[in-house]
C-alpha positions in Angstrom: 35.4 149.6 65.9 35.2 147.9 69.3 38.7 146.7 70.2 37.2 143.7 71.9 36.1 142.3 68.5 39.6 141.9 67.2 40.7 140.6 70.5 37.9 137.9 70.4 38.9 137.0 66.9 42.5 136.5 67.9 41.6 134.5 71.0 39.3 132.4 69.0 41.8 131.4 66.2 44.6 130.8 68.9 42.2 128.5 70.9 41.3 126.7 67.6 45.1 126.2 66.8 45.7 124.7 70.2 42.8 122.2 69.7 44.0 121.4 66.2 47.5 120.7 67.3 46.5 118.7 70.2 44.9 116.2 67.8 47.1 116.7 64.6 48.6 113.5 63.4 46.5 111.1 65.6 45.8 107.9 63.8 42.5 107.3 65.8 41.1 110.7 64.6 37.5 110.4 63.4 37.2 111.5 59.8 33.9 111.6 57.8 32.8 112.4 54.4 30.2 115.3 54.1 26.9 114.6 52.6 26.6 116.2 49.0 23.3 117.5 47.6 20.7 114.9 47.0 22.0 112.9 49.9 24.9 111.4 48.0 28.3 111.0 49.9 30.9 113.3 48.4 34.1 111.4 47.7 36.6 114.1 48.8 35.0 116.7 51.0 35.9 115.7 54.6 35.1 116.8 58.2 37.0 115.7 61.3 35.9 115.5 64.7 38.3 118.5 65.5 36.3 120.6 63.0 33.3 120.1 65.0 35.0 120.5 68.2 36.6 123.9 67.3 33.4 125.2 66.0 31.5 124.4 69.2 34.2 126.3 71.1 33.8 129.3 68.9 30.1 129.4 69.0 30.1 129.2 72.8 32.8 132.0 73.0 30.6 134.3 70.8 27.4 133.4 72.7 29.0 134.3 75.9 30.6 137.5 74.8 28.2 138.8 72.1 24.9 137.0 72.5 23.1 139.3 70.0 25.6 138.4 67.3 25.1 135.9 64.6 27.6 133.1 63.5 28.1 131.7 60.0 30.4 128.8 60.2 31.4 125.7 58.2 30.1 122.7 60.1 26.9 123.9 61.8 25.9 126.6 59.2 24.0 129.9 59.7 22.3 132.1 57.3 23.9 132.4 53.9 22.3 135.7 53.3 23.7 138.9 54.7 22.1 139.6 58.1 21.3 143.2 59.1 23.6 143.2 62.2 27.1 141.8 63.3 27.8 138.4 62.0 30.9 136.3 62.7 32.3 134.2 59.9 34.4 131.2 61.1 36.2 128.4 59.6 37.3 126.0 62.3 40.0 124.3 60.0 40.7 125.8 56.6 42.6 123.0 54.9 40.7 120.0 56.4 42.0 117.6 53.8 45.6 118.7 54.6 44.9 118.3 58.3 43.3 114.8 58.0 46.2 113.6 55.9 48.9 115.0 58.4 50.1 117.8 56.1 51.0 120.9 58.1 49.1 123.4 56.0 45.9 124.5 57.8 44.6 127.3 59.8 41.6 128.7 61.7 40.0 131.8 60.3 37.6 134.4 61.9 36.1 137.6 60.6 33.3 140.0 61.9 31.2 141.4 59.2 28.8 144.3 59.6 26.3 144.3 56.8 28.2 141.7 54.9 31.6 143.8 55.1 34.4 142.4 57.1 35.6 144.8 59.9 38.1 142.6 61.6 39.8 139.4 60.7 42.3 136.9 62.2 43.8 133.9 60.7 46.2 131.6 62.7 48.5 128.9 61.3 49.4 126.9 64.4 52.2 124.8 62.8 54.2 128.0 62.0 52.9 130.0 64.9 51.7 132.8 62.5 48.9 135.1 63.4 47.7 137.3 60.6 45.2 140.1 61.6 43.6 143.2 60.1 41.0 145.9 61.1 39.4 147.9 58.4 41.3 151.0 57.8 44.2 150.1 60.4 46.6 147.9 58.2 47.4 144.2 58.2 49.8 142.5 60.5 51.7 139.2 61.0 52.5 138.5 64.6 52.1 142.2 65.4 54.5 143.4 62.7 52.9 145.4 59.6 52.9 143.4 56.2 52.3 144.5 52.7 51.8 143.0 49.3 54.7 142.4 46.9 55.6 145.0 44.2 55.9 142.4 41.4 54.8 144.2 38.4 54.7 141.5 35.6 52.9 138.2 35.6 55.9 136.4 34.1 57.7 137.3 37.3 55.0 136.4 39.7 54.2 133.3 41.7 50.5 132.8 42.1 48.2 130.3 43.8 44.8 128.8 43.5 42.7 126.0 44.7 40.1 123.6 43.4 36.5 122.9 44.5 35.2 119.6 45.9 33.5 118.8 42.7 36.8 118.9 40.8 36.2 115.4 39.5 33.3 116.6 37.4 35.0 119.8 36.2 38.5 118.8 35.4 38.7 120.3 31.9 37.2 123.7 32.9 39.4 124.0 36.1 42.6 122.9 34.3 42.0 125.2 31.4 42.2 128.2 33.8 45.1 126.6 35.8 47.0 126.1 32.4 46.2 129.7 31.3 48.2 131.0 34.5 50.8 128.2 34.1 51.7 129.5 30.7 52.1 133.1 31.8 53.3 133.1 35.5 56.7 132.3 36.8 55.0 129.7 39.0 51.6 128.4 40.0 51.0 126.7 43.4 48.1 124.9 45.1 48.5 124.8 48.8 44.9 123.6 49.9 43.9 126.4 52.3 42.3 129.6 50.8 42.8 131.4 53.9 46.5 130.8 54.0 46.7 131.6 50.2 45.2 135.0 51.0 47.5 135.6 54.0 50.5 134.9 51.7 49.4 137.4 49.2 49.1 139.9 52.0 52.6 139.1 53.2 54.1 139.3 49.8 54.9 135.7 49.6 52.5 135.0 46.7 51.6 137.7 44.2 48.0 136.7 43.4 45.3 134.2 44.2 42.2 133.1 42.3 39.6 130.5 43.3 35.9 129.8 42.6 33.2 127.8 44.5 34.4 129.1 47.9 32.2 129.9 50.9 32.3 133.1 53.1 34.2 131.4 55.9 37.1 130.6 53.4 37.7 134.1 52.4 36.0 136.9 54.6 39.0 137.3 56.9 41.7 136.7 54.3 40.1 139.2 51.9 40.3 141.9 54.5 43.9 141.2 55.4 45.0 141.5 51.6 43.1 144.8 51.3 44.7 146.1 54.4 48.2 145.0 53.2 47.7 147.3 50.2 46.3 144.5 47.8 43.3 144.5 45.6 40.5 142.1 46.0 37.5 141.6 43.6 35.4 138.9 42.2 36.9 136.9 39.3 35.0 139.1 36.9 36.5 142.2 38.3 33.3 143.4 40.1 33.2 144.4 43.8 34.2 141.7 46.3 31.4 140.1 48.4 32.2 137.2 50.6 28.9 135.3 49.9 29.5 135.5 46.1 31.7 132.4 46.3 34.7 133.5 44.2 37.7 135.8 44.4 40.7 137.3 42.8 43.2 138.9 45.3 46.4 140.3 44.1 49.2 142.7 45.0 47.3 145.3 42.8 49.9 145.7 40.1 49.0 142.3 38.6 45.2 142.6 39.0 44.4 143.6 35.4 46.8 141.0 33.9 45.1 138.2 36.0 41.6 139.3 35.1 42.8 139.3 31.4 43.9 135.6 31.8 40.6 134.6 33.3 38.6 136.5 30.4 40.8 134.8 27.8 40.3 131.3 29.2 36.5 131.8 29.9 35.9 133.5 26.6 
């Protein structure tokens, strides 16, 4: 793999972090609600002026360096189908709701996919100055040091993490049933508000497993690669092969994967 791809991913997320922090906590930040399907205004899905500024920076960077590459990103879109050539998958702020409320749990995430498979990934948390990176077949790293998943072998000893979709208000019973299934079997369940950070924490051994449905490729493409390269296991929530555009994910340290799949099966029937 061309080394400049990872270098570009790192530069992009670090630039994103600088923009994020320059505006973080400002009371005059412009915050809007995204339009939902049918033209209705979604009540909780937010976008800030910083999301848009960061994505514009990223698109300009890729257009300058790799003009033949495609981009799929959160605010300005791109093809949701898998393109035949290189495609950058980018989230300008993963954890926008946290960011808009002044909660310091957010990041930028960039991955380069080839035929829908991530080859490089970088995620930067600017509030902790933590840069998570991976190249397929070359391991995963935090600030340049190798990381690996935990060795927790029993769900009762595990701390797991999840997130909720933006239509949570219409699906409370369904989502809480699965949350409760894990709450009753794991040591602890957390909800941080950033899928990319959740995945990085699984990769670094801070969390033992992560599940979530109704995600987009930009939420999970880089993080899934980082978990896999840290020695973890990543599938869809039904146990089938992971694909970033299938909208759901189960990522674990490997030891807990079957146990977490079983919880999902038990709850969903």
